[in-house]
TORPA-4810 file (N, C-alpha, C, O; in nm, 3 decimals):
<nodes>
NODE_1_0.086_-0.119_0.000_0.000_0.000_0.000_0.089_0.123_0.000_0.178_0.133_0.085_M
NODE_2_0.069_0.217_-0.091_0.145_0.340_-0.098_0.074_0.448_-0.020_-0.049_0.457_-0.024_C
NODE_3_0.152_0.533_0.053_0.090_0.641_0.128_0.189_0.753_0.142_0.310_0.733_0.126_Y
NODE_4_0.139_0.871_0.171_0.224_0.988_0.190_0.267_0.995_0.335_0.185_0.973_0.425_S
NODE_5_0.393_1.026_0.359_0.442_1.039_0.496_0.385_1.161_0.564_0.379_1.167_0.686_A
NODE_6_0.342_1.258_0.485_0.279_1.379_0.539_0.145_1.395_0.470_0.133_1.466_0.370_F
NODE_7_0.041_1.326_0.525_-0.089_1.323_0.457_-0.173_1.445_0.484_-0.276_1.462_0.420_D
NODE_8_-0.133_1.531_0.578_-0.217_1.643_0.616_-0.138_1.772_0.609_-0.015_1.770_0.619_E
NODE_9_-0.205_1.883_0.593_-0.142_2.014_0.600_-0.056_2.046_0.481_-0.074_1.991_0.372_G
NODE_10_0.039_2.133_0.502_0.123_2.183_0.393_0.211_2.073_0.337_0.244_2.073_0.219_I
NODE_11_0.252_1.975_0.426_0.340_1.869_0.377_0.267_1.780_0.278_0.327_1.731_0.182_F
NODE_12_0.140_1.758_0.300_0.063_1.680_0.206_0.057_1.748_0.071_0.070_1.683_-0.032_G
NODE_13_0.037_1.878_0.072_0.031_1.952_-0.055_0.163_1.945_-0.128_0.167_1.928_-0.250_S
NODE_14_0.274_1.958_-0.053_0.406_1.951_-0.116_0.428_1.814_-0.177_0.483_1.802_-0.287_I
NODE_15_0.385_1.709_-0.105_0.405_1.573_-0.155_0.335_1.553_-0.288_0.390_1.491_-0.380_A
NODE_16_0.213_1.604_-0.299_0.140_1.588_-0.423_0.199_1.671_-0.537_0.175_1.640_-0.654_Y
NODE_17_0.275_1.777_-0.505_0.335_1.862_-0.608_0.464_1.803_-0.664_0.509_1.845_-0.770_L
NODE_18_0.525_1.706_-0.595_0.653_1.652_-0.639_0.651_1.601_-0.783_0.739_1.638_-0.861_C
NODE_19_0.555_1.516_-0.820_0.554_1.469_-0.960_0.544_1.585_-1.060_0.606_1.583_-1.166_P
NODE_20_0.465_1.685_-1.023_0.450_1.802_-1.112_0.581_1.876_-1.129_0.616_1.918_-1.239_F
NODE_21_0.654_1.892_-1.016_0.782_1.964_-1.022_0.883_1.888_-1.105_0.960_1.948_-1.181_L
NODE_22_0.885_1.758_-1.092_0.979_1.677_-1.171_0.949_1.689_-1.319_1.038_1.705_-1.401_I
NODE_23_0.818_1.680_-1.352_0.781_1.694_-1.493_0.818_1.831_-1.547_0.867_1.845_-1.659_A
NODE_24_0.794_1.932_-1.465_0.826_2.069_-1.505_0.975_2.085_-1.528_1.019_2.155_-1.619_K
NODE_25_1.053_2.018_-1.442_1.198_2.025_-1.454_1.244_1.964_-1.585_1.332_2.019_-1.652_L
NODE_26_1.187_1.853_-1.620_1.227_1.785_-1.745_1.196_1.873_-1.865_1.276_1.884_-1.958_I
NODE_27_1.078_1.935_-1.863_1.036_2.018_-1.977_1.125_2.140_-1.993_1.156_2.184_-2.104_I
NODE_28_1.166_2.196_-1.878_1.241_2.323_-1.881_1.390_2.306_-1.858_1.458_2.402_-1.821_N
NODE_29_1.442_2.185_-1.878_1.583_2.162_-1.851_1.674_2.255_-1.930_1.780_2.294_-1.882_M
NODE_30_1.631_2.290_-2.050_1.715_2.374_-2.135_1.727_2.515_-2.080_1.821_2.587_-2.115_K
NODE_31_1.634_2.556_-1.994_1.634_2.692_-1.942_1.729_2.707_-1.824_1.760_2.819_-1.783_K
NODE_32_1.777_2.595_-1.768_1.862_2.602_-1.650_2.002_2.554_-1.683_2.023_2.475_-1.775_F
NODE_33_2.095_2.603_-1.607_2.232_2.556_-1.624_2.244_2.415_-1.571_2.159_2.371_-1.493_S
NODE_34_2.346_2.345_-1.611_2.366_2.206_-1.569_2.378_2.196_-1.418_2.326_2.103_-1.357_L
NODE_35_2.447_2.293_-1.357_2.464_2.291_-1.211_2.330_2.304_-1.140_2.304_2.233_-1.043_I
NODE_36_2.244_2.395_-1.189_2.112_2.412_-1.127_2.027_2.287_-1.143_1.955_2.247_-1.052_K
NODE_37_2.037_2.227_-1.260_1.958_2.104_-1.284_2.002_1.993_-1.190_1.919_1.924_-1.130_V
NODE_38_2.135_1.977_-1.178_2.186_1.871_-1.091_2.151_1.899_-0.944_2.115_1.808_-0.869_L
NODE_39_2.161_2.026_-0.905_2.130_2.063_-0.766_1.984_2.036_-0.734_1.952_1.979_-0.629_S
NODE_40_1.894_2.078_-0.825_1.751_2.058_-0.802_1.716_1.909_-0.801_1.634_1.865_-0.721_L
NODE_41_1.780_1.834_-0.889_1.754_1.689_-0.893_1.799_1.623_-0.765_1.733_1.534_-0.713_S
NODE_42_1.915_1.669_-0.713_1.966_1.612_-0.588_1.874_1.642_-0.471_1.851_1.555_-0.387_L
NODE_43_1.820_1.766_-0.467_1.726_1.802_-0.360_1.602_1.716_-0.364_1.556_1.666_-0.261_V
NODE_44_1.546_1.699_-0.484_1.425_1.616_-0.499_1.453_1.471_-0.462_1.369_1.405_-0.400_L
NODE_45_1.571_1.422_-0.500_1.606_1.285_-0.469_1.619_1.263_-0.318_1.576_1.160_-0.265_L
NODE_46_1.680_1.360_-0.249_1.702_1.348_-0.105_1.573_1.363_-0.024_1.561_1.302_0.083_M
NODE_47_1.480_1.441_-0.071_1.358_1.466_0.005_1.244_1.373_-0.030_1.146_1.367_0.044_T
NODE_48_1.254_1.300_-0.138_1.140_1.215_-0.180_1.100_1.110_-0.077_0.981_1.081_-0.065_S
NODE_49_1.196_1.049_-0.001_1.152_0.950_0.100_1.062_1.008_0.208_0.984_0.935_0.269_P
NODE_50_1.072_1.140_0.231_0.990_1.203_0.335_0.847_1.224_0.291_0.759_1.249_0.374_F
NODE_51_0.822_1.215_0.161_0.688_1.246_0.109_0.606_1.120_0.079_0.487_1.114_0.110_F
NODE_52_0.669_1.022_0.021_0.592_0.901_-0.013_0.672_0.777_0.017_0.795_0.777_0.014_T
NODE_53_0.601_0.671_0.047_0.664_0.540_0.064_0.561_0.433_0.035_0.441_0.460_0.035_S
NODE_54_0.606_0.313_0.011_0.516_0.202_-0.022_0.542_0.086_0.074_0.656_0.040_0.085_C
NODE_55_0.439_0.039_0.142_0.449_-0.075_0.230_0.354_-0.183_0.182_0.245_-0.153_0.133_N
NODE_56_0.393_-0.309_0.196_0.308_-0.421_0.159_0.248_-0.481_0.284_0.320_-0.523_0.375_K
NODE_57_0.113_-0.486_0.291_0.046_-0.544_0.406_0.071_-0.694_0.411_0.071_-0.762_0.308_D
NODE_58_0.092_-0.746_0.533_0.115_-0.889_0.552_0.013_-0.943_0.651_0.002_-0.894_0.763_T
NODE_59_-0.062_-1.045_0.608_-0.161_-1.105_0.697_-0.095_-1.209_0.786_-0.001_-1.277_0.746_E
NODE_60_-0.146_-1.220_0.907_-0.094_-1.319_1.002_-0.145_-1.290_1.141_-0.237_-1.209_1.158_G
NODE_61_-0.088_-1.355_1.241_-0.128_-1.335_1.382_-0.051_-1.218_1.440_0.072_-1.217_1.439_C
NODE_62_-0.125_-1.119_1.490_-0.061_-0.999_1.545_-0.066_-0.995_1.698_-0.028_-0.894_1.759_T
NODE_63_-0.113_-1.103_1.761_-0.121_-1.108_1.907_0.011_-1.161_1.963_0.044_-1.277_1.940_N
NODE_64_0.086_-1.079_2.037_0.216_-1.124_2.088_0.205_-1.235_2.192_0.305_-1.301_2.221_P
NODE_65_0.085_-1.257_2.249_0.067_-1.364_2.346_0.041_-1.499_2.280_0.039_-1.602_2.348_D
NODE_66_0.020_-1.498_2.150_-0.012_-1.622_2.078_0.114_-1.701_2.048_0.223_-1.645_2.034_A
NODE_67_0.098_-1.833_2.038_0.212_-1.919_2.009_0.257_-1.903_1.864_0.372_-1.934_1.831_T
NODE_68_0.169_-1.857_1.778_0.204_-1.838_1.637_0.210_-1.690_1.598_0.176_-1.652_1.486_N
NODE_69_0.254_-1.607_1.693_0.268_-1.463_1.668_0.368_-1.437_1.555_0.476_-1.496_1.552_Y
NODE_70_0.330_-1.347_1.463_0.417_-1.309_1.352_0.451_-1.161_1.365_0.365_-1.075_1.350_E
NODE_71_0.577_-1.134_1.394_0.620_-0.996_1.417_0.604_-0.908_1.294_0.586_-0.787_1.306_A
NODE_72_0.610_-0.968_1.174_0.601_-0.889_1.050_0.458_-0.869_1.004_0.434_-0.795_0.908_D
NODE_73_0.362_-0.934_1.070_0.222_-0.923_1.026_0.166_-0.785_1.058_0.190_-0.731_1.166_A
NODE_74_0.092_-0.728_0.963_0.028_-0.598_0.982_-0.123_-0.609_0.986_-0.191_-0.517_1.033_T
NODE_75_-0.178_-0.720_0.938_-0.323_-0.743_0.940_-0.350_-0.876_1.009_-0.300_-0.979_0.966_I
NODE_76_-0.431_-0.873_1.117_-0.463_-0.997_1.188_-0.564_-1.078_1.106_-0.671_-1.028_1.071_D
NODE_77_-0.527_-1.203_1.076_-0.615_-1.288_0.994_-0.695_-1.387_1.077_-0.755_-1.480_1.023_D
NODE_78_-0.696_-1.367_1.211_-0.776_-1.454_1.298_-0.716_-1.590_1.323_-0.787_-1.680_1.370_G
NODE_79_-0.589_-1.609_1.294_-0.527_-1.740_1.309_-0.456_-1.759_1.441_-0.395_-1.864_1.464_S
NODE_80_-0.461_-1.659_1.529_-0.386_-1.664_1.655_-0.427_-1.783_1.741_-0.545_-1.815_1.753_C
NODE_81_-0.328_-1.848_1.799_-0.351_-1.959_1.891_-0.293_-1.921_2.026_-0.172_-1.913_2.044_I
NODE_82_-0.382_-1.898_2.122_-0.339_-1.858_2.256_-0.356_-1.977_2.348_-0.468_-2.020_2.377_V
NODE_83_-0.245_-2.030_2.395_-0.246_-2.149_2.481_-0.231_-2.103_2.625_-0.119_-2.083_2.674_D
NODE_84_-0.345_-2.085_2.694_-0.343_-2.036_2.831_-0.405_-2.140_2.923_-0.507_-2.200_2.890_M
NODE_85_-0.343_-2.162_3.038_-0.396_-2.256_3.136_-0.499_-2.186_3.224_-0.474_-2.078_3.277_E
NODE_86_-0.615_-2.249_3.237_-0.724_-2.192_3.317_-0.767_-2.294_3.421_-0.804_-2.406_3.388_V
NODE_87_-0.760_-2.254_3.549_-0.802_-2.342_3.657_-0.953_-2.332_3.678_-1.011_-2.224_3.663_E
NODE_88_-1.015_-2.442_3.711_-1.159_-2.441_3.736_-1.213_-2.582_3.746_-1.138_-2.679_3.744_G
NODE_89_-1.345_-2.592_3.758_-1.411_-2.722_3.767_-1.428_-2.782_3.628_-1.483_-2.717_3.539_C
NODE_90_-1.381_-2.905_3.609_-1.386_-2.967_3.476_-1.490_-3.079_3.468_-1.496_-3.151_3.368_M
NODE_91_-1.573_-3.095_3.571_-1.677_-3.199_3.572_-1.807_-3.138_3.522_-1.864_-3.050_3.587_D
NODE_92_-1.855_-3.185_3.406_-1.976_-3.126_3.349_-2.103_-3.163_3.426_-2.211_-3.114_3.392_D
NODE_93_-2.091_-3.247_3.529_-2.205_-3.275_3.616_-2.218_-3.172_3.727_-2.320_-3.167_3.796_N
NODE_94_-2.116_-3.090_3.745_-2.115_-2.992_3.853_-2.192_-2.866_3.814_-2.206_-2.834_3.696_A
NODE_95_-2.241_-2.796_3.916_-2.316_-2.673_3.890_-2.225_-2.558_3.849_-2.271_-2.462_3.787_T
NODE_96_-2.096_-2.566_3.883_-2.001_-2.461_3.848_-1.900_-2.509_3.744_-1.785_-2.466_3.744_N
NODE_97_-1.944_-2.598_3.655_-1.859_-2.649_3.548_-1.808_-2.535_3.462_-1.886_-2.450_3.417_Y
NODE_98_-1.676_-2.532_3.438_-1.613_-2.426_3.359_-1.567_-2.484_3.226_-1.473_-2.563_3.222_N
NODE_99_-1.632_-2.444_3.118_-1.599_-2.499_2.987_-1.459_-2.458_2.941_-1.401_-2.523_2.855_T
NODE_100_-1.406_-2.350_2.999_-1.274_-2.301_2.958_-1.160_-2.358_3.042_-1.043_-2.335_3.013_D
NODE_101_-1.194_-2.433_3.146_-1.092_-2.484_3.238_-1.005_-2.590_3.171_-1.055_-2.677_3.100_A
NODE_102_-0.875_-2.581_3.196_-0.780_-2.680_3.147_-0.712_-2.753_3.263_-0.649_-2.857_3.243_T
NODE_103_-0.725_-2.700_3.385_-0.670_-2.763_3.505_-0.780_-2.771_3.610_-0.836_-2.669_3.649_I
NODE_104_-0.811_-2.893_3.658_-0.914_-2.908_3.761_-0.857_-2.866_3.897_-0.755_-2.918_3.941_D
NODE_105_-0.925_-2.770_3.961_-0.876_-2.717_4.090_-0.956_-2.769_4.209_-0.948_-2.713_4.318_D
NODE_106_-1.032_-2.876_4.188_-1.111_-2.939_4.296_-1.217_-2.844_4.352_-1.255_-2.857_4.469_D
NODE_107_-1.265_-2.751_4.271_-1.365_-2.655_4.319_-1.508_-2.696_4.280_-1.602_-2.620_4.305_S
NODE_108_-1.524_-2.812_4.221_-1.657_-2.852_4.171_-1.761_-2.856_4.282_-1.736_-2.905_4.392_C
NODE_109_-1.879_-2.804_4.251_-1.992_-2.809_4.342_-2.108_-2.880_4.271_-2.129_-2.864_4.151_E
NODE_110_-2.181_-2.957_4.348_-2.289_-3.037_4.293_-2.423_-2.992_4.350_-2.426_-2.920_4.450_Y
NODE_111_-2.533_-3.033_4.289_-2.665_-2.990_4.340_-2.684_-3.013_4.489_-2.756_-2.939_4.555_P
NODE_112_-2.619_-3.118_4.542_-2.636_-3.150_4.684_-2.558_-3.057_4.776_-2.588_-3.048_4.895_A
NODE_113_-2.457_-2.989_4.722_-2.364_-2.912_4.805_-2.431_-2.814_4.902_-2.393_-2.812_5.019_T
NODE_114_-2.529_-2.733_4.860_-2.588_-2.636_4.953_-2.655_-2.699_5.075_-2.672_-2.634_5.178_P
NODE_115_-2.695_-2.826_5.063_-2.767_-2.893_5.172_-2.675_-2.954_5.277_-2.718_-2.983_5.388_F
NODE_116_-2.550_-2.973_5.242_-2.461_-3.049_5.330_-2.425_-2.971_5.455_-2.404_-2.850_5.451_L
NODE_117_-2.419_-3.043_5.569_-2.380_-2.978_5.694_-2.461_-3.027_5.813_-2.537_-3.124_5.804_G
NODE_118_-2.443_-2.958_5.923_-2.513_-2.990_6.048_-2.633_-2.897_6.067_-2.629_-2.779_6.030_N
NODE_119_-2.740_-2.951_6.125_-2.863_-2.875_6.144_-2.914_-2.892_6.286_-2.898_-2.997_6.348_Y
NODE_120_-2.976_-2.786_6.335_-3.058_-2.796_6.456_-3.203_-2.806_6.410_-3.255_-2.715_6.346_N
NODE_121_-3.267_-2.917_6.444_-3.402_-2.945_6.394_-3.507_-2.927_6.503_-3.491_-2.970_6.617_A
NODE_122_-3.616_-2.862_6.462_-3.734_-2.851_6.548_-3.847_-2.921_6.474_-3.889_-2.877_6.367_V
NODE_123_-3.895_-3.029_6.530_-3.995_-3.114_6.463_-4.131_-3.103_6.533_-4.141_-3.112_6.656_E
NODE_124_-4.234_-3.082_6.452_-4.371_-3.074_6.505_-4.455_-3.180_6.433_-4.469_-3.176_6.311_T
NODE_125_-4.511_-3.272_6.508_-4.594_-3.379_6.453_-4.732_-3.380_6.520_-4.755_-3.310_6.618_C
NODE_126_-4.820_-3.460_6.465_-4.953_-3.472_6.526_-4.945_-3.527_6.668_-5.029_-3.499_6.753_N
NODE_127_-4.842_-3.607_6.690_-4.833_-3.673_6.821_-4.728_-3.610_6.912_-4.688_-3.669_7.012_F
NODE_128_-4.683_-3.488_6.877_-4.591_-3.421_6.968_-4.481_-3.344_6.896_-4.475_-3.339_6.773_G
NODE_129_-4.392_-3.284_6.977_-4.282_-3.206_6.924_-4.150_-3.262_6.975_-4.144_-3.332_7.076_E
NODE_130_-4.042_-3.228_6.901_-3.911_-3.275_6.942_-3.804_-3.181_6.885_-3.826_-3.115_6.784_D
NODE_131_-3.690_-3.175_6.951_-3.574_-3.101_6.900_-3.453_-3.193_6.904_-3.436_-3.272_6.998_T
NODE_132_-3.369_-3.183_6.801_-3.252_-3.271_6.794_-3.155_-3.219_6.688_-3.186_-3.126_6.613_Y
NODE_133_-3.039_-3.279_6.684_-2.939_-3.246_6.582_-2.953_-3.342_6.463_-2.982_-3.460_6.480_S
NODE_134_-2.934_-3.287_6.345_-2.949_-3.365_6.223_-2.829_-3.334_6.132_-2.783_-3.220_6.126_M
NODE_135_-2.781_-3.436_6.062_-2.666_-3.418_5.973_-2.706_-3.458_5.832_-2.769_-3.562_5.811_V
NODE_136_-2.669_-3.373_5.734_-2.695_-3.406_5.593_-2.561_-3.421_5.522_-2.477_-3.331_5.527_I
NODE_137_-2.542_-3.535_5.457_-2.418_-3.563_5.384_-2.453_-3.610_5.243_-2.566_-3.647_5.213_A
NODE_138_-2.351_-3.606_5.157_-2.370_-3.658_5.021_-2.384_-3.809_5.030_-2.310_-3.874_5.103_A
NODE_139_-2.478_-3.864_4.956_-2.498_-4.008_4.958_-2.375_-4.078_4.901_-2.324_-4.036_4.797_D
NODE_140_-2.329_-4.181_4.965_-2.205_-4.247_4.924_-2.215_-4.310_4.786_-2.112_-4.334_4.722_Q
NODE_141_-2.336_-4.338_4.739_-2.351_-4.401_4.609_-2.379_-4.301_4.498_-2.367_-4.334_4.380_F
NODE_142_-2.417_-4.180_4.534_-2.449_-4.079_4.433_-2.423_-3.942_4.492_-2.510_-3.884_4.556_D
NODE_143_-2.304_-3.889_4.471_-2.267_-3.762_4.531_-2.314_-3.642_4.449_-2.291_-3.528_4.489_Q
NODE_144_-2.379_-3.666_4.339_-2.419_-3.557_4.251_-2.550_-3.493_4.296_-2.557_-3.372_4.312_I
NODE_145_-2.654_-3.574_4.316_-2.785_-3.515_4.344_-2.866_-3.593_4.447_-2.989_-3.588_4.447_A
NODE_146_-2.798_-3.665_4.534_-2.868_-3.739_4.639_-2.802_-3.709_4.773_-2.680_-3.711_4.784_T
NODE_147_-2.884_-3.683_4.874_-2.830_-3.656_5.007_-2.880_-3.761_5.105_-2.983_-3.825_5.085_I
NODE_148_-2.803_-3.776_5.213_-2.841_-3.866_5.321_-2.871_-3.781_5.444_-2.784_-3.710_5.493_S
NODE_149_-2.995_-3.790_5.493_-3.034_-3.715_5.613_-3.024_-3.809_5.732_-3.103_-3.902_5.747_I
NODE_150_-2.924_-3.783_5.814_-2.894_-3.873_5.926_-2.958_-3.822_6.055_-2.956_-3.702_6.084_Q
NODE_151_-3.012_-3.914_6.131_-3.086_-3.885_6.255_-3.218_-3.813_6.225_-3.267_-3.735_6.307_N
NODE_152_-3.273_-3.840_6.109_-3.404_-3.787_6.071_-3.509_-3.844_6.167_-3.507_-3.963_6.199_F
NODE_153_-3.600_-3.761_6.212_-3.703_-3.800_6.307_-3.641_-3.842_6.439_-3.702_-3.912_6.520_Y
NODE_154_-3.515_-3.795_6.460_-3.439_-3.827_6.582_-3.420_-3.977_6.601_-3.399_-4.026_6.712_N
NODE_155_-3.429_-4.049_6.486_-3.422_-4.195_6.499_-3.355_-4.263_6.380_-3.272_-4.352_6.397_T
NODE_156_-3.390_-4.220_6.258_-3.354_-4.298_6.139_-3.273_-4.214_6.039_-3.257_-4.093_6.056_I
NODE_157_-3.224_-4.280_5.937_-3.159_-4.213_5.825_-3.243_-4.234_5.699_-3.293_-4.343_5.674_N
NODE_158_-3.257_-4.128_5.621_-3.329_-4.137_5.495_-3.247_-4.070_5.386_-3.157_-3.991_5.415_V
NODE_159_-3.278_-4.103_5.262_-3.214_-4.037_5.148_-3.315_-3.949_5.078_-3.436_-3.974_5.083_T
NODE_160_-3.265_-3.844_5.012_-3.354_-3.752_4.940_-3.289_-3.711_4.808_-3.167_-3.697_4.800_A
NODE_161_-3.370_-3.694_4.706_-3.323_-3.649_4.575_-3.326_-3.498_4.570_-3.423_-3.436_4.614_L
NODE_162_-3.221_-3.437_4.516_-3.209_-3.292_4.510_-3.248_-3.241_4.372_-3.206_-3.296_4.269_V
NODE_163_-3.329_-3.136_4.371_-3.364_-3.068_4.246_-3.363_-2.918_4.274_-3.463_-2.862_4.320_D
NODE_164_-3.251_-2.854_4.247_-3.237_-2.712_4.280_-3.233_-2.694_4.429_-3.148_-2.751_4.497_G
NODE_165_-3.326_-2.614_4.482_-3.335_-2.593_4.627_-3.439_-2.684_4.692_-3.472_-2.668_4.810_N
NODE_166_-3.488_-2.780_4.616_-3.592_-2.870_4.666_-3.539_-3.012_4.680_-3.448_-3.053_4.609_N
NODE_167_-3.597_-3.085_4.773_-3.564_-3.227_4.789_-3.693_-3.307_4.790_-3.800_-3.258_4.826_I
NODE_168_-3.680_-3.434_4.749_-3.793_-3.526_4.752_-3.750_-3.652_4.827_-3.652_-3.717_4.791_T
NODE_169_-3.824_-3.683_4.932_-3.799_-3.807_5.007_-3.897_-3.910_4.955_-4.014_-3.913_4.993_I
NODE_170_-3.847_-3.995_4.866_-3.935_-4.098_4.811_-3.967_-4.202_4.918_-3.891_-4.219_5.013_E
NODE_171_-4.079_-4.269_4.903_-4.122_-4.365_5.004_-4.012_-4.467_5.031_-3.963_-4.533_4.940_E
NODE_172_-3.976_-4.479_5.157_-3.869_-4.571_5.196_-3.888_-4.613_5.341_-3.959_-4.549_5.418_Q
NODE_173_-3.823_-4.721_5.374_-3.832_-4.774_5.509_-3.713_-4.728_5.591_-3.598_-4.740_5.548_T
NODE_174_-3.741_-4.675_5.709_-3.634_-4.634_5.799_-3.630_-4.727_5.917_-3.730_-4.750_5.984_G
NODE_175_-3.511_-4.782_5.941_-3.501_-4.880_6.050_-3.582_-5.003_6.015_-3.575_-5.054_5.903_G
NODE_176_-3.658_-5.051_6.112_-3.740_-5.171_6.089_-3.889_-5.144_6.102_-3.971_-5.229_6.070_T
NODE_177_-3.924_-5.022_6.151_-4.064_-5.000_6.182_-4.128_-4.884_6.108_-4.251_-4.872_6.108_N
NODE_178_-4.047_-4.796_6.043_-4.103_-4.673_5.988_-4.102_-4.673_5.835_-4.007_-4.721_5.772_F
NODE_179_-4.207_-4.618_5.778_-4.210_-4.587_5.635_-4.226_-4.437_5.622_-4.316_-4.377_5.683_T
NODE_180_-4.140_-4.375_5.543_-4.136_-4.229_5.535_-4.144_-4.184_5.389_-4.089_-4.249_5.299_V
NODE_181_-4.212_-4.071_5.367_-4.205_-4.002_5.238_-4.242_-3.856_5.259_-4.320_-3.823_5.349_E
NODE_182_-4.186_-3.767_5.175_-4.214_-3.625_5.192_-4.132_-3.540_5.098_-4.078_-3.590_5.000_G
NODE_183_-4.123_-3.410_5.129_-4.049_-3.316_5.043_-4.003_-3.199_5.129_-4.055_-3.176_5.238_S
NODE_184_-3.905_-3.125_5.077_-3.854_-3.012_5.152_-3.797_-2.905_5.062_-3.774_-2.926_4.943_G
NODE_185_-3.773_-2.788_5.122_-3.719_-2.674_5.048_-3.615_-2.604_5.135_-3.638_-2.581_5.254_T
NODE_186_-3.501_-2.571_5.074_-3.396_-2.497_5.143_-3.400_-2.351_5.099_-3.386_-2.320_4.980_L
NODE_187_-3.420_-2.261_5.195_-3.419_-2.117_5.169_-3.315_-2.055_5.262_-3.333_-2.050_5.383_V
NODE_188_-3.205_-2.009_5.203_-3.096_-1.960_5.287_-3.038_-2.074_5.367_-2.989_-2.171_5.309_G
NODE_189_-3.042_-2.064_5.500_-2.991_-2.172_5.584_-3.103_-2.245_5.658_-3.079_-2.317_5.755_D
NODE_190_-3.227_-2.226_5.608_-3.342_-2.292_5.670_-3.397_-2.400_5.576_-3.437_-2.371_5.463_I
NODE_191_-3.398_-2.523_5.624_-3.453_-2.635_5.548_-3.586_-2.676_5.612_-3.590_-2.714_5.729_L
NODE_192_-3.694_-2.668_5.534_-3.827_-2.706_5.582_-3.867_-2.836_5.514_-3.868_-2.846_5.392_T
NODE_193_-3.900_-2.935_5.595_-3.936_-3.067_5.541_-4.075_-3.105_5.592_-4.100_-3.108_5.713_I
NODE_194_-4.164_-3.134_5.500_-4.296_-3.189_5.534_-4.295_-3.337_5.497_-4.258_-3.374_5.386_N
NODE_195_-4.337_-3.422_5.591_-4.331_-3.566_5.562_-4.441_-3.641_5.635_-4.500_-3.592_5.732_F
NODE_196_-4.466_-3.761_5.585_-4.562_-3.853_5.647_-4.485_-3.975_5.696_-4.407_-4.034_5.622_T
NODE_197_-4.508_-4.012_5.819_-4.442_-4.128_5.878_-4.548_-4.229_5.918_-4.644_-4.197_5.989_L
NODE_198_-4.530_-4.351_5.872_-4.625_-4.459_5.905_-4.552_-4.566_5.985_-4.449_-4.619_5.943_I
NODE_199_-4.607_-4.597_6.098_-4.551_-4.703_6.182_-4.664_-4.798_6.219_-4.748_-4.768_6.303_S
NODE_200_-4.665_-4.912_6.155_-4.774_-5.007_6.179_-4.905_-4.946_6.131_-4.920_-4.912_6.014_G
NODE_201_-4.999_-4.933_6.224_-5.130_-4.877_6.190_-5.138_-4.728_6.221_-5.244_-4.667_6.206_S
NODE_202_-5.025_-4.668_6.264_-5.023_-4.528_6.304_-4.960_-4.442_6.194_-4.851_-4.471_6.145_I
NODE_203_-5.032_-4.336_6.156_-4.981_-4.240_6.057_-4.962_-4.106_6.125_-5.052_-4.055_6.191_T
NODE_204_-4.844_-4.049_6.108_-4.812_-3.921_6.172_-4.770_-3.821_6.064_-4.683_-3.850_5.982_D
NODE_205_-4.832_-3.703_6.065_-4.796_-3.595_5.974_-4.704_-3.498_6.049_-4.735_-3.453_6.159_E
NODE_206_-4.589_-3.468_5.987_-4.489_-3.388_6.058_-4.430_-3.279_5.969_-4.438_-3.284_5.846_C
NODE_207_-4.370_-3.180_6.035_-4.294_-3.076_5.969_-4.166_-3.052_6.049_-4.168_-3.040_6.172_I
NODE_208_-4.056_-3.045_5.978_-3.926_-3.018_6.041_-3.877_-2.879_5.994_-3.870_-2.854_5.874_I
NODE_209_-3.843_-2.793_6.087_-3.777_-2.667_6.055_-3.633_-2.683_6.104_-3.607_-2.682_6.224_I
NODE_210_-3.541_-2.698_6.010_-3.401_-2.727_6.044_-3.312_-2.609_6.003_-3.316_-2.564_5.889_A
NODE_211_-3.232_-2.561_6.098_-3.143_-2.448_6.074_-3.000_-2.499_6.054_-2.945_-2.568_6.139_T
NODE_212_-2.943_-2.464_5.940_-2.807_-2.508_5.909_-2.705_-2.434_5.995_-2.712_-2.312_6.011_Q
NODE_213_-2.611_-2.509_6.051_-2.509_-2.451_6.140_-2.380_-2.419_6.066_-2.285_-2.370_6.127_Q
</nodes>
């Protein structure tokens, strides 16, 4: 690409006049002495680089951080390859899965994660009230979306399926005498569980308000 070194102002005007002056010089050479002709030619020759120049554009990668950076490239052709290591969760089953991660930093979190921990439970049933400590852990067979509620009903352990901030306790037997089913919701650090417990011929409707510690 050819361009003028002085594209604006008086220098631009002078640059555009150069071809005209050279042509004029050739036409009127007979009117000047040899010394004047040589002097004028020398001046034009010495100053011409300041007025115009020609550069050839080169396509390539212009990003210096890229592995294929080309120092001579003047136009980026989109071929840059940037090899950067990114730490993050690389398990696509996790809620914080990072598609750009190249190094797993053990930061993966799963749907069950917000529920895990120790709770102080206040239980209200048709047949009375109770308070006790309850522990929620990831189920040993499915750490992605299943939790184990230990000391549930101050007696048994049950499992629950996680769906967002909600859990479902599918019908299951606790211990040898209880059948349990219900559902719950975690809001902040408060887990509310509504469930039905059947023991023999007795059915008890209960609600647990459990505060995460």
